[in-house]
N, C-alpha and C positions, 0 to 999 in steps of 0.2 A: 500391443502398446507401441506407439510411435516414439522412437528414442531420438529422432532427428528433428525435434522441435526447435523453432527459431528463438533465439534469445539475443537480443542487441542492447547494449547499454552504451551510450554516447554521452560524454560530457562536453557541451559547448560553452566554453568560458567567455566567449565574446558576447554570446546571447543570454549568458547567466542561466542556461537551461540544461537540464538533464532529460534525455530521451530514452525511454526503455520501451522495447517492443518484445512481446513474449507470447509464444504459442502454447496452448494447454491442450491436452488430450481429454478434452472434457466439453460437455455441451454449454451453450451460452447461458442458459438458465442457471446452471450450478456455478459457472465462473462468476457471473453477475452476483449471485447471493454470496459468493466467498469474498467479494469486496464490499458488499454492502449490508450484511447482517452480522451483528454483533457476536453471536454465539460461534460463527465460523471464523470471523476474524481473529477471535482470541485464541483459536486453535492453530493458526500459522503466522501471525504477524509479528514475531519477535525471533531473532537469531538466537539459536541455541548456545548457551545454556540458559538464556534468558527466557522469560515467558511474558505474555501480554495479558492484561486485565483491564477490561472496559468498565469505568465506573458508571457512564451513562451514554447512550447513543440514540439520537433522533433524526433518522435518515429522511430528511425533507429539506426543501429549500429554506435556508435560515436556521435549520436544525444544526446540532453539534454532536460531535463524539468526543468524549474526554477519556484518555486511557493512559496506562503507564507500562512502561517495559521494566520488568523487575528482574534484577540481577541474583544469582545464587545466594549472595549474602543479604538479600533483602532491600537493597538499595533501589529506589525508584527513579525513572526518568519519566516525567509527564509530557504529554502531547495534547494539544487542543486543536481540533478540526472544525470548521464551520462549512457546510454544504451550500454553494452558491448557484448551482444549476443542476437539475437532474431530469434527464430523458430516459425513461425506464429501458433498461437492457441495451442501451446504446452508448450513453454517455452521463458522467457526472464530473462536477468540478467542485473543488473545495479549497479553502484557504488553511494551512498547516502551520502551526507554530509550536516550539517547544514551550513549556510552560512550567510554573511551580504547583505544588499540591493544592494551592488555593485557586487555580485556573486563572493566574495572572500570565499573560502571553510574554514570551521573550521575543520581542521584534528586533529586526525584521523576520518575516516568515517567507512562505513560499507558496505559489499557486499551482495546484495539481490539476490537470485535465486527463481524464481516463476515458478512452474509446474502446468499444467492444464490437467485435464482429465474429461471425462463424461461417465457416465453410467446410463442408464434408466432415463434420463432427469435431473439427479442430476449431478452437475458440482463440482469437488473437485480441490481446490488450495491448493498446498503445497508449503510454503515459508520457505527458511532458510536465516537467517540473520546473517552473520559473521561479528563481530566486531573486527576491528584491535587492539583495546585496551579494556582490562578487566575493566580498570577505566572508560572508556566512557560507556560501557555496563551497568555497575552498577550504574552509574550515572542517566541513562535514563530508566532503566528497569521497575521500578514500574509505572512511569507515562506512559511509552510506552505501557505497558500491558493494563492499563485501557483505555488509549486513542485508540488504536488499537481495542479493543473490542467494543467500542462505534462505531468506524468508520465501523466495518463490520456490526453491527446491522444497521447503516445507510443505507449499501449497500442492506441488506434484504429488508428494507422498501422501497428502490428505485425500487429493482426488482418487489416488490408486485404492486407498483403504475405503473410500466410500463406495467406490464402484465395486469392490469385493463385497460389501455388505449387501448390495442390491441383488 
């Protein structure tokens, strides 16, 4: 297993954009599925001790994912995502906003652009997250950096366990 995988997390306040580049010791099809299939997303996309639960997901252009991150005390934080562009196993874009339990978005939100590529069994994911508001970005960036780092570690562990199952 390659332990020297690239992980770069850059916050550009001038551009109101967060850039993430992350390599995974897994094939492109598996990494793509981990970012686009509800049953896999729910297994890694919340920082411990929180857990993720998707209420519904329709991965198609114009489709949505509505999910919550649930704290150990049962408190829920809801997120609404709308897919704006999909090129299978290469790229997808979505609009992301916090929401209430009734799916009312808390605007402004952010535009996410995911790009996937594979070389020699290592898959690279490049994500850019443009925030409509610098204030929103500054409010969430510290917590987001820590949480997303934990979530990507969860994903590494999930890939390792899935490869042991095979």
